[in-house]
C-alpha positions, -999 to 999 in steps of 0.1 A, spaced: -91 -40 -304 -60 -22 -291 -46 -56 -280 -55 -72 -313 -35 -46 -333 -3 -60 -317 -11 -97 -325 1 -113 -357 -34 -114 -372 -27 -147 -389 -54 -167 -370 -30 -196 -369 -47 -212 -339 -15 -221 -320 -29 -203 -289 -59 -226 -289 -83 -200 -302 -98 -198 -337 -89 -161 -342 -64 -136 -329 -94 -114 -319 -107 -142 -297 -72 -145 -281 -72 -108 -276 -104 -109 -256 -89 -136 -233 -58 -115 -228 -80 -86 -218 -97 -108 -192 -63 -122 -180 -77 -157 -186 -47 -167 -207 -10 -159 -210 6 -138 -237 32 -166 -241 5 -188 -257 9 -167 -288 41 -185 -300 46 -164 -332 52 -133 -310 81 -150 -294 95 -173 -321 92 -150 -352 117 -121 -351 94 -98 -372 69 -98 -343 95 -93 -315 89 -56 -310 51 -60 -310 55 -87 -284 74 -64 -261 50 -35 -266 20 -58 -259 36 -72 -228 40 -36 -215 4 -28 -225 -10 -58 -206 11 -54 -175 -11 -45 -145 -8 -11 -129 4 -27 -96 32 -51 -100 22 -87 -94 47 -108 -74 47 -144 -62 58 -157 -29 64 -194 -22 67 -222 -47 45 -250 -61 7 -254 -58 4 -232 -27 24 -203 -40 6 -170 -35 3 -142 -61 -2 -107 -47 -7 -73 -63 -14 -73 -100 -44 -49 -97 -56 -25 -123 -84 -5 -106 -91 13 -74 -127 -1 -71 -138 -36 -78 -169 -25 -97 -147 -7 -123 -134 -41 -135 -125 -67 -108 -98 -74 -83 -76 -103 -94 -54 -115 -65 -71 -117 -32 -54 -104 0 -30 -131 13 -34 -138 50 -2 -148 68 -5 -159 104 25 -158 127 47 -181 147 78 -170 166 111 -185 174 108 -186 212 79 -211 210 84 -246 223 89 -270 194 57 -290 201 36 -258 204 52 -244 173 45 -275 151 9 -276 164 3 -240 156 18 -244 121 -4 -275 115 -35 -255 126 -28 -227 102 -18 -250 73 -47 -273 76 -75 -248 84 -104 -250 61 -139 -235 60 -166 -246 36 -182 -215 20 -205 -212 -10 -192 -244 -27 -155 -243 -19 -131 -247 10 -115 -215 21 -78 -219 33 -51 -196 46 -22 -184 25 11 -181 44 30 -183 77 50 -154 90 80 -166 111 90 -139 136 124 -135 152 116 -127 189 149 -141 203 171 -120 181 194 -150 178 202 -160 142 206 -197 149 174 -199 170 155 -182 141 170 -206 116 159 -236 137 124 -222 139 123 -217 101 135 -252 95 108 -267 118 81 -246 100 93 -257 66 92 -293 77 55 -290 87 41 -271 57 45 -261 20 28 -228 26 47 -197 15 68 -181 43 74 -146 54 107 -142 73 104 -114 98 133 -95 114 150 -61 110 184 -78 116 199 -88 82 221 -115 99 190 -131 114 172 -130 81 202 -146 63 203 -176 86 166 -182 79 171 -177 42 198 -203 41 173 -229 53 145 -220 28 162 -201 0 147 -224 -27 111 -218 -14 110 -181 -24 101 -166 10 92 -129 14 116 -110 36 102 -86 62 117 -60 63 142 -34 50 140 1 65 161 32 66 186 16 91 193 -18 75 185 -13 38 221 -18 26 225 -52 42 190 -64 33 195 -53 -3 226 -75 -5 206 -104 8 178 -99 -17 202 -97 -46 222 -127 -34 192 -150 -29 168 -135 -54 138 -133 -31 110 -107 -27 114 -81 0 92 -58 21 102 -22 26 90 -5 57 85 32 65 55 53 77 72 82 60 60 80 24 90 100 11 114 76 28 93 46 15 95 60 -20 132 65 -17 137 29 -5 116 16 -34 136 36 -59 169 25 -44 159 -12 -46 144 -10 -81 175 9 -94 196 -20 -80 175 -44 -102 152 -57 -75 116 -59 -89 97 -80 -64 90 -54 -38 62 -51 -12 56 -18 6 46 -15 42 36 21 52 29 10 88 -2 2 107 -10 22 138 -41 9 156 -56 39 174 -66 76 170 -48 98 145 -24 70 138 -52 48 125 -66 77 104 -31 83 90 -27 46 83 -58 45 62 -47 77 44 -13 62 35 -27 31 20 -52 50 -2 -26 76 -13 0 49 -23 -26 29 -43 -41 60 -59 -6 73 -70 2 38 -84 -30 33 -104 -45 67 -112 -13 86 -116 7 57 -130 37 63 -108 57 30 -112 81 40 -84 54 30 -58 32 7 -79 39 -24 -57 18 -46 -35 10 -33 -1 17 -51 32 -5 -45 63 3 -57 98 -29 -57 119 -12 -77 146 1 -43 159 -32 -43 178 -16 -67 202 10 -41 212 -15 -18 229 -43 -42 241 -33 -64 270 -65 -84 270 -64 -112 243 -101 -108 234 -98 -71 229 -66 -75 209 -80 -101 186 -112 -80 181 -92 -48 171 -68 -69 150 -99 -81 130 -111 -45 127 -77 -34 113 -77 -65 90 -112 -55 76 -99 -20 69 -69 -34 51 -88 -59 31 -111 -32 18 -83 -5 14 -59 -19 -2 -37 -45 15 -24 -72 -7 -9 -93 21 -13 -92 59 5 -105 89 -19 -115 117 -18 -133 150 -51 -145 162 -62 -179 148 -93 -180 170 -125 -187 149 -142 -153 158 -113 -135 141 -101 -158 115 -135 -167 99 -145 -131 97 -112 -121 80 -111 -149 55 -148 -146 46 -145 -109 40 -115 -115 17 -136 -140 -3 -165 -116 -6 -144 -86 -17 -124 -105 -42 -152 -123 -59 -154 -112 -95 -186 -90 -97 -189 -97 -135 -195 -134 -130 -221 -150 -107 -208 -177 -84 -221 -209 -99 -218 -247 -97 -217 -272 -125 -252 -283 -138 -261 -319 -134 -280 -345 -115 -270 -349 -78 -279 -375 -52 -288 -362 -18 -286 -390 8 -294 -425 -6 -323 -420 -31 -341 -447 -48 -362 -448 -79 -392 -437 -58 -375 -407 -43 -385 -371 -53 -367 -352 -80 -362 -315 -71 -351 -288 -96 -329 -258 -89 -306 -234 -107 -268 -234 -107 -264 -201 -88 -241 -213 -60 -260 -197 -31 -293 -211 -43 -279 -246 -50 -261 -250 -16 -291 -236 3 -314 -262 -13 -289 -290 -10 -283 -282 27 -321 -280 34 -326 -314 18 -296 -331 35 -301 -316 69 -337 -328 69 -325 -363 57 -347 -362 26 -333 -388 3 -338 -373 -31 -324 -363 -65 -315 -327 -73 -314 -317 -110 -293 -285 -115 -301 -264 -146 -275 -242 -161 -291 -208 -155 -259 -189 -163 -254 -185 -125 -287 -167 -119 -310 -175 -90 -345 -189 -97 -366 -158 -98 -341 -138 -118 -335 -168 -142 -373 -171 -148 -376 -134 -155 -345 -133 -178 -354 -166 -195 -322 -184 -183 -346 -209 -168 -372 -221 -194 -392 -252 -201 -370 -260 -230 -338 -257 -209 -354 -279 -182 -362 -305 -209 -326 -304 -222 -312 -309 -187 -335 -338 -178 -325 -355 -210 -288 -347 -208 -284 -362 -174 -308 -392 -178 -333 -382 -151 -359 -406 -165 -336 -436 -159 -333 -427 -122 -369 -423 -111 -400 -444 -120 -426 -418 -111 -416 -392 -138 -426 -364 -115 -405 -332 -112 -407 -307 -83 -399 -272 -93 -393 -242 -70 -423 -221 -60 -406 -191 -75 -408 -208 -109 -445 -217 -106 -454 -199 -138 -433 -225 -158 -453 -255 -145 -478 -259 -172 -454 -252 -201 -428 -275 -185 -454 -303 -184 -463 -297 -221 -427 -296 -232 -412 -324 -211 -441 -348 -207 -433 -350 -170 -458 -343 -142 -448 -311 -125 -454 -303 -89 -448 -267 -76 -427 -268 -44 -424 -241 -17 -409 -207 -25 -384 -213 4 -365 -247 4 -365 -246 42 -402 -255 40 -397 -286 19 -402 -310 49 -437 -296 55 -444 -297 18 -433 -333 16 -459 -342 43 -487 -329 22 -475 -337 -14 -452 -367 -14 -456 -394 -27 -477 -380 -55 -504 -406 -51 -511 -395 -15 
């Protein structure tokens, strides 16, 4: 309602919604953009309200974007300390490193592995977010050549890493139009890096484990008109250093959100690859890097620079990001419909499940892995699993009938027999009455479908 007060109130529909109140609800959910309300920006009498509403809607932590195009990454933009208070919006971006002393073939192969990595997880492919190009040689031209090779291989966002402003500038000349993130300005080089950032208009990371110094750097850059800032308070991988690292991240985020201090309300950078500085054994180093990454993902890193791309590290890190940054208000679901598993015929069984993603992919996997050619009808249960959907009446005989009719199930099978999950057994009689189909009650666990098939399919057996 507070948002609605700033809108024109004319219900003109130019935003695509029937009323201003409906548009206000979408603004609150951040599922639409304020710019869609054209009167706020085209009619002078609403100009002040538009500015005030933009300030009201701005997230507590500034949202910035690195990279360009379809694979650009948004970081920051958070409003709460804990996911259950509302939700987290922009997941932690994972940037994996390359360095400028690598052989070109090795460099291009590593970039390709990072850029093309995919992992199927609960209905979608997880991917990685960025590549951090590190200057190890200290030579500006060598760094520029490395940046150029990386840019030729991928359109992922880049993080250019050096504390030498001259080295950073040579890299920037190669990819200035790709909006890379600079890493980093500190108390020794901030003047030169500030000039770079202003000249090329790119986001920048400020580094200092001293929070007073970090605050001073942030104030200096923001006063100079630089708004796209990332803060790195340092990551120290052992002992008191690790405890202090954790404390700094929490303190900065708390001050930015709960105390509303805009001087430090910027995205946070974590560098778990510091674990490689103290662990000589690669397996130990990758393990502790993953531990540091897990801490950062939970508290409150918006972007990370990591080294290990081995599956035991990478899969754990990326999966944790996905789990923490899933909106708790919305069950993960798939589209309802009629799916084919394998190569079914008109005599193949027709199974039913709900559109809760975990349920659907479990059933689909159990059918396909056991080579059971079949149809799978997916009912819109509002993202609820079978047992919860039956209890909450998101899965009913009437809804099953609507789904069967909507997707033409009767045209696909001759036997007009439907197999429902064992957890929905109490719906069997009512479903037969409402739909006119013969209903068989399948097992409670889809992993037991092969054994169930031996005893129950075909129906005449």
